[in-house]
TIGU-292047 format. One record per residue (C-alpha): residue in one letter; x, y, z. Coordinates in Angstrom, 3 decimals. Example, Ala and Ser with C-alpha at 12.3 -4.5 7.8 and 13.67 -1.06 7.14 Angstrom:
TIGU-292047
{aa=A, u=12.300, v=-4.500, w=7.800}
{aa=S, u=13.670, v=-1.060, w=7.140}
***
This chain:
TIGU-292047
{aa=M, u=-39.960, v=-38.330, w=-14.806}
{aa=G, u=-37.624, v=-41.189, w=-14.989}
{aa=I, u=-37.006, v=-43.843, w=-12.368}
{aa=A, u=-33.349, v=-42.378, w=-11.502}
{aa=H, u=-35.037, v=-39.049, w=-10.625}
{aa=K, u=-37.791, v=-40.450, w=-8.661}
{aa=M, u=-35.429, v=-42.733, w=-6.564}
{aa=A, u=-33.437, v=-39.367, w=-6.096}
{aa=K, u=-36.390, v=-37.824, w=-4.736}
{aa=K, u=-36.469, v=-40.293, w=-1.950}
{aa=Q, u=-32.828, v=-40.001, w=-0.592}
{aa=K, u=-31.801, v=-37.876, w=2.019}
{aa=E, u=-29.413, v=-37.593, w=4.475}
{aa=I, u=-29.703, v=-38.959, w=7.991}
{aa=S, u=-27.977, v=-38.025, w=11.403}
{aa=I, u=-25.668, v=-40.422, w=13.474}
{aa=A, u=-28.185, v=-40.710, w=16.046}
{aa=E, u=-30.990, v=-41.554, w=13.516}
{aa=F, u=-28.663, v=-43.886, w=12.071}
{aa=F, u=-28.085, v=-45.489, w=15.193}
{aa=E, u=-32.075, v=-45.120, w=16.366}
{aa=K, u=-32.450, v=-47.694, w=13.588}
{aa=N, u=-29.504, v=-50.005, w=14.043}
{aa=K, u=-28.486, v=-50.092, w=17.823}
{aa=Q, u=-27.274, v=-53.482, w=17.968}
{aa=I, u=-24.221, v=-51.488, w=16.338}
{aa=L, u=-23.569, v=-49.415, w=19.641}
{aa=G, u=-23.220, v=-53.077, w=21.180}
{aa=F, u=-26.879, v=-53.245, w=22.740}
{aa=D, u=-27.719, v=-56.560, w=20.564}
{aa=S, u=-29.402, v=-58.395, w=23.796}
{aa=L, u=-30.877, v=-56.983, w=26.940}
{aa=T, u=-28.522, v=-58.271, w=29.277}
{aa=K, u=-25.400, v=-56.906, w=27.465}
{aa=A, u=-27.457, v=-53.655, w=27.047}
{aa=M, u=-26.915, v=-53.408, w=30.967}
{aa=V, u=-23.379, v=-54.168, w=31.103}
{aa=V, u=-22.386, v=-51.850, w=28.342}
{aa=S, u=-24.727, v=-48.979, w=30.075}
{aa=V, u=-22.524, v=-49.321, w=33.207}
{aa=K, u=-19.748, v=-49.648, w=31.428}
{aa=E, u=-20.084, v=-46.022, w=29.861}
{aa=A, u=-20.883, v=-44.446, w=32.777}
{aa=V, u=-18.302, v=-45.732, w=34.777}
{aa=D, u=-15.530, v=-45.276, w=32.353}
{aa=N, u=-16.939, v=-41.717, w=32.120}
{aa=S, u=-16.327, v=-41.313, w=36.010}
{aa=L, u=-12.965, v=-43.190, w=35.977}
{aa=D, u=-11.382, v=-40.986, w=33.170}
{aa=A, u=-12.690, v=-37.569, w=35.332}
{aa=C, u=-11.390, v=-38.492, w=37.921}
{aa=E, u=-7.826, v=-39.528, w=36.963}
{aa=E, u=-8.079, v=-36.820, w=34.337}
{aa=A, u=-7.915, v=-34.484, w=37.126}
{aa=R, u=-6.121, v=-35.984, w=39.599}
{aa=I, u=-8.789, v=-37.241, w=42.128}
{aa=L, u=-9.344, v=-40.567, w=43.596}
{aa=P, u=-12.290, v=-42.556, w=42.668}
{aa=D, u=-15.431, v=-42.787, w=44.438}
{aa=I, u=-18.392, v=-44.205, w=42.369}
{aa=L, u=-21.780, v=-45.478, w=43.403}
{aa=V, u=-23.515, v=-47.836, w=40.995}
{aa=I, u=-27.429, v=-48.225, w=41.538}
{aa=V, u=-29.394, v=-50.829, w=39.395}
{aa=E, u=-33.165, v=-50.543, w=39.760}
{aa=S, u=-35.947, v=-52.588, w=38.663}
{aa=V, u=-38.792, v=-50.478, w=37.459}
{aa=G, u=-40.904, v=-52.846, w=35.332}
{aa=K, u=-40.684, v=-55.925, w=34.041}
{aa=D, u=-37.218, v=-55.957, w=31.841}
{aa=E, u=-36.788, v=-52.395, w=32.376}
{aa=Y, u=-34.287, v=-50.711, w=34.889}
{aa=R, u=-32.963, v=-47.519, w=35.975}
{aa=I, u=-29.130, v=-47.679, w=35.701}
{aa=I, u=-27.746, v=-44.934, w=38.415}
{aa=V, u=-24.081, v=-43.761, w=38.569}
{aa=E, u=-23.008, v=-40.993, w=40.549}
{aa=D, u=-19.136, v=-39.763, w=41.183}
{aa=N, u=-16.835, v=-37.105, w=43.095}
{aa=G, u=-14.983, v=-36.075, w=39.913}
{aa=P, u=-14.606, v=-32.989, w=38.781}
{aa=G, u=-18.047, v=-32.226, w=37.095}
{aa=I, u=-19.304, v=-30.837, w=33.961}
{aa=V, u=-19.218, v=-27.111, w=32.805}
{aa=R, u=-22.990, v=-26.072, w=32.710}
{aa=K, u=-23.362, v=-25.290, w=28.997}
{aa=N, u=-21.614, v=-28.802, w=28.109}
{aa=I, u=-24.167, v=-30.993, w=29.870}
{aa=P, u=-26.621, v=-31.246, w=27.079}
{aa=L, u=-24.115, v=-31.641, w=24.429}
{aa=V, u=-22.230, v=-34.511, w=26.721}
{aa=F, u=-25.234, v=-36.520, w=27.282}
{aa=G, u=-27.434, v=-35.375, w=23.882}
{aa=K, u=-25.162, v=-35.736, w=21.328}
{aa=L, u=-23.695, v=-38.649, w=19.687}
{aa=L, u=-19.753, v=-39.000, w=19.385}
{aa=Y, u=-19.303, v=-35.737, w=21.024}
{aa=G, u=-16.129, v=-35.904, w=23.653}
{aa=S, u=-13.148, v=-34.743, w=24.299}
{aa=R, u=-10.757, v=-37.915, w=24.404}
{aa=F, u=-12.243, v=-39.665, w=20.927}
{aa=H, u=-9.240, v=-37.572, w=19.114}
{aa=A, u=-6.762, v=-37.891, w=21.369}
{aa=I, u=-4.348, v=-40.673, w=21.322}
{aa=R, u=-3.505, v=-41.849, w=24.882}
{aa=Q, u=-4.917, v=-44.168, w=27.111}
{aa=S, u=-8.149, v=-43.439, w=27.760}
{aa=R, u=-11.353, v=-46.134, w=28.510}
{aa=G, u=-13.711, v=-43.364, w=27.005}
{aa=Q, u=-11.837, v=-44.084, w=23.617}
{aa=Q, u=-13.360, v=-47.872, w=23.291}
{aa=G, u=-16.928, v=-47.893, w=23.814}
{aa=I, u=-19.659, v=-45.432, w=21.948}
{aa=G, u=-20.466, v=-42.655, w=24.874}
{aa=I, u=-22.896, v=-42.037, w=27.060}
{aa=S, u=-24.981, v=-40.527, w=25.315}
{aa=A, u=-25.582, v=-43.380, w=22.995}
{aa=V, u=-27.052, v=-45.382, w=26.626}
{aa=V, u=-29.374, v=-42.196, w=26.571}
{aa=L, u=-30.551, v=-43.333, w=23.297}
{aa=Y, u=-31.052, v=-46.723, w=23.653}
{aa=G, u=-32.861, v=-45.669, w=27.192}
{aa=Q, u=-35.379, v=-42.898, w=25.235}
{aa=L, u=-35.806, v=-45.733, w=22.112}
{aa=T, u=-36.749, v=-48.815, w=24.442}
{aa=T, u=-38.527, v=-46.803, w=27.328}
{aa=G, u=-39.729, v=-43.362, w=26.050}
{aa=K, u=-38.071, v=-41.825, w=29.169}
{aa=P, u=-35.559, v=-39.152, w=29.450}
{aa=A, u=-31.935, v=-39.022, w=31.335}
{aa=R, u=-31.551, v=-37.224, w=34.391}
{aa=I, u=-28.171, v=-35.517, w=34.851}
{aa=I, u=-26.622, v=-33.657, w=37.837}
{aa=S, u=-23.489, v=-32.091, w=37.873}
{aa=K, u=-21.341, v=-29.649, w=40.037}
{aa=I, u=-18.239, v=-28.007, w=39.502}
{aa=R, u=-16.233, v=-26.975, w=42.492}
{aa=E, u=-16.322, v=-23.104, w=41.549}
{aa=D, u=-20.227, v=-23.137, w=41.315}
{aa=E, u=-22.205, v=-22.379, w=44.569}
{aa=V, u=-25.196, v=-24.479, w=42.753}
{aa=A, u=-25.354, v=-27.713, w=41.048}
{aa=Y, u=-27.357, v=-28.223, w=37.699}
{aa=E, u=-30.539, v=-31.052, w=37.252}
{aa=V, u=-30.761, v=-31.507, w=33.470}
{aa=I, u=-33.453, v=-33.792, w=31.951}
{aa=L, u=-33.111, v=-34.306, w=28.323}
{aa=T, u=-33.507, v=-36.553, w=25.296}
{aa=I, u=-31.616, v=-36.685, w=22.095}
{aa=D, u=-33.121, v=-34.888, w=18.807}
{aa=T, u=-32.183, v=-37.820, w=16.575}
{aa=K, u=-32.769, v=-35.765, w=12.866}
{aa=K, u=-30.498, v=-33.584, w=14.101}
{aa=N, u=-28.166, v=-35.317, w=16.821}
{aa=E, u=-28.984, v=-32.618, w=19.153}
{aa=P, u=-29.739, v=-32.472, w=22.958}
{aa=K, u=-33.316, v=-31.553, w=23.547}
{aa=V, u=-33.533, v=-30.409, w=26.999}
{aa=I, u=-36.600, v=-30.780, w=28.574}
{aa=K, u=-35.460, v=-29.078, w=32.114}
{aa=E, u=-32.764, v=-27.551, w=33.591}
{aa=T, u=-32.825, v=-26.362, w=37.136}
{aa=P, u=-29.967, v=-25.244, w=39.433}
{aa=I, u=-30.306, v=-27.076, w=42.547}
{aa=I, u=-28.284, v=-27.343, w=46.159}
{aa=W, u=-26.463, v=-30.365, w=46.302}
{aa=D, u=-24.309, v=-32.114, w=49.315}
{aa=R, u=-21.436, v=-32.442, w=46.720}
{aa=E, u=-18.685, v=-30.016, w=46.525}
{aa=E, u=-18.129, v=-31.508, w=42.632}
{aa=G, u=-19.192, v=-34.609, w=40.654}
{aa=T, u=-21.820, v=-35.781, w=38.549}
{aa=H, u=-24.702, v=-38.033, w=38.818}
{aa=V, u=-26.852, v=-39.737, w=35.879}
{aa=E, u=-29.591, v=-41.427, w=35.574}
{aa=V, u=-30.711, v=-43.253, w=32.691}
{aa=T, u=-33.717, v=-46.146, w=32.304}
{aa=I, u=-33.271, v=-48.713, w=29.988}
{aa=R, u=-34.845, v=-52.030, w=28.272}
{aa=G, u=-32.608, v=-54.844, w=29.533}
{aa=R, u=-32.179, v=-58.161, w=31.624}
{aa=Y, u=-30.031, v=-58.139, w=34.738}
{aa=I, u=-28.415, v=-61.507, w=35.820}
{aa=R, u=-25.798, v=-62.896, w=37.995}
{aa=G, u=-22.760, v=-64.519, w=37.312}
{aa=K, u=-20.428, v=-64.104, w=34.269}
{aa=Q, u=-21.095, v=-61.273, w=31.819}
{aa=S, u=-23.094, v=-59.733, w=34.475}
{aa=I, u=-22.879, v=-55.943, w=35.861}
{aa=L, u=-21.503, v=-57.608, w=39.142}
{aa=E, u=-18.658, v=-59.120, w=37.301}
{aa=Y, u=-17.468, v=-55.995, w=35.425}
{aa=L, u=-17.469, v=-53.835, w=38.448}
{aa=Q, u=-15.578, v=-56.596, w=39.729}
{aa=Q, u=-12.932, v=-56.582, w=37.396}
{aa=T, u=-12.569, v=-52.835, w=36.838}
{aa=A, u=-12.267, v=-52.677, w=40.777}
{aa=I, u=-9.174, v=-55.399, w=40.207}
{aa=V, u=-7.619, v=-52.919, w=37.397}
{aa=N, u=-8.312, v=-50.153, w=39.639}
{aa=P, u=-7.518, v=-50.339, w=42.916}
{aa=H, u=-7.492, v=-46.559, w=43.273}
{aa=A, u=-10.708, v=-46.509, w=43.004}
{aa=Q, u=-13.933, v=-47.372, w=45.128}
{aa=I, u=-17.016, v=-48.742, w=43.847}
{aa=T, u=-20.074, v=-49.479, w=45.513}
{aa=F, u=-22.797, v=-51.195, w=44.464}
{aa=V, u=-26.138, v=-51.302, w=45.232}
{aa=D, u=-27.810, v=-54.674, w=43.118}
{aa=P, u=-32.094, v=-54.592, w=42.062}
{aa=D, u=-32.552, v=-56.612, w=44.993}
{aa=G, u=-31.180, v=-53.844, w=47.772}
{aa=R, u=-28.441, v=-55.876, w=48.348}
{aa=K, u=-24.774, v=-53.325, w=48.597}
{aa=I, u=-21.265, v=-54.679, w=47.702}
{aa=I, u=-18.401, v=-52.348, w=48.410}
{aa=F, u=-14.941, v=-52.688, w=46.568}
{aa=K, u=-13.115, v=-50.617, w=48.779}
{aa=R, u=-9.848, v=-48.638, w=47.622}
{aa=A, u=-6.932, v=-50.883, w=47.986}
{aa=A, u=-3.967, v=-48.221, w=47.098}
{aa=D, u=-4.154, v=-44.220, w=47.428}
{aa=I, u=-1.774, v=-44.147, w=44.390}
{aa=L, u=-3.162, v=-43.073, w=40.774}
{aa=P, u=-2.242, v=-44.037, w=37.518}
{aa=Q, u=0.448, v=-41.960, w=35.898}
{aa=P, u=-0.885, v=-39.255, w=33.810}
{aa=T, u=-0.818, v=-40.381, w=30.144}
{aa=R, u=0.725, v=-37.901, w=27.399}
{aa=E, u=-0.906, v=-37.560, w=24.082}
{aa=I, u=1.261, v=-38.618, w=21.024}
{aa=K, u=1.285, v=-38.777, w=17.380}
{aa=P, u=-0.546, v=-41.915, w=15.179}
{aa=H, u=2.556, v=-44.885, w=14.647}
{aa=P, u=2.779, v=-45.783, w=10.835}
{aa=Y, u=1.961, v=-49.401, w=11.937}
{aa=G, u=-1.484, v=-49.972, w=11.411}
{aa=I, u=-2.825, v=-46.696, w=9.534}
{aa=E, u=-5.552, v=-47.316, w=7.192}
{aa=L, u=-5.208, v=-45.828, w=3.667}
{aa=G, u=-8.306, v=-43.095, w=4.276}
{aa=Q, u=-6.732, v=-41.891, w=7.389}
{aa=L, u=-3.073, v=-41.533, w=5.416}
{aa=L, u=-4.947, v=-39.784, w=2.813}
{aa=N, u=-6.981, v=-37.435, w=4.928}
{aa=M, u=-3.631, v=-36.558, w=7.018}
{aa=A, u=-1.638, v=-35.811, w=4.173}
{aa=R, u=-4.459, v=-33.328, w=3.353}
{aa=S, u=-4.599, v=-31.827, w=6.510}
{aa=T, u=-0.895, v=-31.690, w=7.340}
{aa=K, u=0.909, v=-28.045, w=7.687}
{aa=A, u=3.755, v=-29.686, w=6.395}
{aa=Y, u=4.807, v=-28.812, w=2.457}
{aa=R, u=7.559, v=-31.556, w=1.876}
{aa=L, u=6.876, v=-35.528, w=2.299}
{aa=T, u=9.624, v=-35.990, w=4.562}
{aa=S, u=8.335, v=-33.065, w=6.998}
{aa=F, u=5.045, v=-34.616, w=6.869}
{aa=L, u=6.113, v=-38.154, w=8.157}
{aa=T, u=8.382, v=-37.127, w=11.151}
{aa=T, u=5.974, v=-34.332, w=12.682}
{aa=E, u=2.606, v=-36.209, w=11.848}
{aa=F, u=3.882, v=-40.003, w=13.207}
{aa=S, u=5.672, v=-40.918, w=16.065}
{aa=R, u=8.740, v=-42.864, w=15.670}
{aa=V, u=9.829, v=-41.294, w=11.909}
{aa=S, u=13.137, v=-39.468, w=12.372}
{aa=P, u=13.967, v=-37.556, w=9.402}
{aa=K, u=16.315, v=-40.563, w=8.108}
{aa=I, u=13.538, v=-43.141, w=8.394}
{aa=A, u=11.224, v=-40.025, w=6.429}
{aa=E, u=13.953, v=-40.544, w=3.726}
{aa=E, u=14.137, v=-44.606, w=3.824}
{aa=I, u=10.217, v=-44.466, w=3.521}
{aa=C, u=10.188, v=-42.215, w=0.658}
{aa=K, u=13.205, v=-44.133, w=-1.569}
{aa=K, u=11.659, v=-47.235, w=-1.112}
{aa=A, u=8.265, v=-45.754, w=-1.985}
{aa=Y, u=9.764, v=-44.361, w=-5.209}
{aa=L, u=8.025, v=-40.896, w=-4.263}
{aa=Y, u=10.598, v=-37.605, w=-3.737}
{aa=G, u=10.923, v=-36.412, w=-0.206}
{aa=D, u=10.153, v=-32.503, w=-1.565}
{aa=M, u=6.725, v=-33.666, w=-2.841}
{aa=R, u=3.883, v=-31.503, w=-1.463}
{aa=P, u=1.994, v=-34.075, w=0.977}
{aa=K, u=-1.639, v=-32.625, w=-0.758}
{aa=D, u=-0.422, v=-34.139, w=-4.084}
{aa=L, u=-0.373, v=-37.584, w=-2.688}
{aa=T, u=-2.671, v=-40.291, w=-5.228}
{aa=I, u=-4.183, v=-43.763, w=-3.787}
{aa=E, u=-1.501, v=-45.112, w=-6.035}
{aa=E, u=1.370, v=-43.609, w=-4.096}
{aa=A, u=-0.306, v=-43.349, w=-1.049}
{aa=K, u=-0.399, v=-47.284, w=-1.000}
{aa=R, u=3.267, v=-47.250, w=-1.717}
{aa=L, u=3.745, v=-45.296, w=1.044}
{aa=M, u=1.883, v=-47.747, w=3.486}
{aa=E, u=3.741, v=-50.578, w=2.181}
{aa=S, u=7.332, v=-48.836, w=2.868}
{aa=F, u=6.008, v=-48.329, w=6.266}
{aa=N, u=6.435, v=-52.337, w=6.611}
{aa=K, u=9.756, v=-52.629, w=4.696}
{aa=V, u=11.832, v=-50.030, w=7.563}
{aa=K, u=12.782, v=-50.873, w=10.789}
{aa=L, u=10.374, v=-48.870, w=13.337}
{aa=M, u=10.690, v=-48.426, w=16.433}
{aa=A, u=7.754, v=-49.534, w=18.625}
{aa=P, u=5.055, v=-46.800, w=19.988}
{aa=P, u=6.383, v=-44.464, w=22.686}
{aa=T, u=4.814, v=-46.061, w=25.573}
{aa=D, u=3.925, v=-42.871, w=27.799}
{aa=C, u=0.822, v=-42.661, w=26.418}
{aa=L, u=-0.364, v=-45.663, w=28.124}
{aa=S, u=-1.030, v=-46.332, w=31.594}
{aa=P, u=-0.477, v=-50.233, w=32.049}
{aa=I, u=-1.763, v=-51.526, w=35.683}
{aa=G, u=1.426, v=-53.736, w=36.135}
{aa=E, u=2.218, v=-56.751, w=37.860}
{aa=N, u=1.820, v=-55.839, w=41.863}
{aa=L, u=-1.181, v=-53.726, w=41.268}
{aa=I, u=-3.038, v=-56.409, w=39.309}
{aa=K, u=-2.061, v=-58.814, w=42.115}
{aa=K, u=-3.218, v=-56.539, w=44.477}
{aa=G, u=-6.085, v=-55.776, w=43.085}
{aa=L, u=-7.092, v=-59.403, w=42.812}
{aa=K, u=-6.095, v=-60.265, w=46.488}
{aa=N, u=-8.480, v=-56.633, w=47.297}
{aa=V, u=-11.258, v=-58.227, w=45.462}
{aa=L, u=-11.226, v=-62.064, w=45.504}
{aa=G, u=-9.385, v=-62.546, w=48.806}
{aa=S, u=-12.875, v=-63.703, w=50.638}
{aa=L, u=-12.710, v=-66.425, w=47.897}
{aa=K, u=-9.489, v=-67.949, w=49.183}
{aa=P, u=-7.864, v=-68.608, w=45.827}
{aa=G, u=-5.389, v=-71.395, w=46.518}
{aa=F, u=-3.121, v=-69.510, w=43.696}
{aa=Y, u=-2.468, v=-66.731, w=42.420}
{aa=A, u=-0.207, v=-66.878, w=38.423}
{aa=R, u=2.388, v=-63.898, w=38.290}
{aa=P, u=0.178, v=-61.203, w=36.171}
{aa=I, u=1.137, v=-60.680, w=32.581}
{aa=T, u=1.625, v=-57.332, w=30.982}
{aa=R, u=2.219, v=-57.973, w=27.249}
{aa=E, u=4.195, v=-55.399, w=24.981}
{aa=P, u=2.345, v=-52.233, w=23.300}
{aa=K, u=0.950, v=-53.370, w=20.207}
{aa=V, u=-0.502, v=-50.483, w=17.286}
{aa=Y, u=-4.047, v=-51.081, w=15.457}
{aa=G, u=-5.499, v=-47.845, w=13.143}
{aa=G, u=-2.141, v=-46.391, w=14.212}
{aa=N, u=-3.284, v=-46.611, w=17.878}
{aa=P, u=-0.954, v=-48.115, w=20.526}
{aa=F, u=-3.096, v=-50.623, w=22.914}
{aa=I, u=-1.792, v=-52.867, w=25.878}
{aa=V, u=-3.359, v=-55.949, w=27.118}
{aa=E, u=-2.744, v=-57.306, w=30.339}
{aa=A, u=-3.982, v=-60.237, w=32.329}
{aa=G, u=-4.069, v=-62.037, w=35.828}
{aa=L, u=-4.989, v=-65.888, w=36.825}
{aa=V, u=-6.539, v=-67.295, w=39.876}
{aa=Y, u=-7.399, v=-70.793, w=40.644}
{aa=G, u=-8.241, v=-73.464, w=43.492}
{aa=G, u=-9.223, v=-72.152, w=46.658}
{aa=E, u=-12.928, v=-71.881, w=47.495}
{aa=L, u=-13.781, v=-70.903, w=43.520}
{aa=P, u=-16.831, v=-72.489, w=42.208}
{aa=K, u=-15.866, v=-76.407, w=41.298}
{aa=D, u=-17.812, v=-75.784, w=37.662}
{aa=Q, u=-14.952, v=-73.176, w=37.322}
{aa=P, u=-11.982, v=-73.309, w=39.598}
{aa=V, u=-9.513, v=-71.297, w=37.047}
{aa=K, u=-10.556, v=-67.665, w=36.869}
{aa=I, u=-8.551, v=-66.044, w=33.984}
{aa=L, u=-8.940, v=-61.742, w=33.812}
{aa=R, u=-7.857, v=-60.262, w=30.544}
{aa=F, u=-7.772, v=-56.046, w=30.105}
{aa=A, u=-6.884, v=-54.092, w=26.930}
{aa=N, u=-6.234, v=-50.234, w=28.672}
{aa=R, u=-7.666, v=-51.060, w=31.878}
{aa=V, u=-10.788, v=-52.208, w=30.456}
{aa=P, u=-11.836, v=-55.605, w=31.532}
{aa=L, u=-12.576, v=-57.482, w=28.252}
{aa=L, u=-16.271, v=-59.783, w=29.182}
{aa=Y, u=-17.021, v=-60.413, w=25.673}
{aa=Q, u=-13.951, v=-60.946, w=23.901}
{aa=Q, u=-12.517, v=-64.339, w=24.284}
{aa=G, u=-8.852, v=-64.516, w=24.779}
{aa=G, u=-6.499, v=-66.597, w=22.902}
***
């Protein structure tokens, strides 16, 4: 038997969970301190998204307990709509399972790696399963599910499922034990929650740290963000492979129809202009696009004037609420000056719109070595690890 045949016998398919099992740094768990923040962020993002989608003012509890050397139990509980019983194992025990990733509208859940990755990280670093309690309003009881992830199949492995009486009408409670390092100050869980409270003044967030100290970020506004609308991808920033996949899966029979129905901000007139600049017939079948033709089509996107993506798929915080959030959370430090918050124009990356906002305070009782505090947010999510420019 030749070497190629011997090598072929060793080659096999692996699941996405198995891949991440061996490459957990790709999920954002590249240090013990960052793993703590990422784990809390994924759970809190889920809670905020679920509450806002159900038009419920969020009330979120975050508890971090030390259970051993560099080992912590992270608990996040919310008053959201809960999760249907049959979906609980899938949401927490199957990587890349969810309802928000494929929709082009502002959602925190699109930006992270998902709560199931936190369950996987906890399983890999401590060997302990996750515990979930969830209740929907229509059910008499809540369901407690204890599970791990079968990394070979990327499927949930339910250890125990029990109906229980819970004192909430609806909501979700998540417990995951992970290996991490708890810190205070910059790039900590407290800083993340503080900034999250600033840009979500409609939420009340209670945090209990490993020493049992309770910090409450009170709700500063009773107005929920405007619901966002799902839109089509914008031609700017689209990738070649993405364009080819869209062309092969479209129901449109003409290239011009494909451009007008599958993309936002492309009118029939603009579609004709794009085809002309790409030297393509408007009545050709999208499925017949070659790689070279798709490249010309992409180049022609940048040769025509397209309107910016619709902003109703985004829900900016806005100047007034950023300032209100800053005063609510940082007011005890008595900053000497609140700069006017900035909301930048929407931009597009990979066909997806995003919006960056920033707030700045300085002076007062802020630490002498850090008299200026700059806070940046992308689609309402604090940018703790990304440096701004």
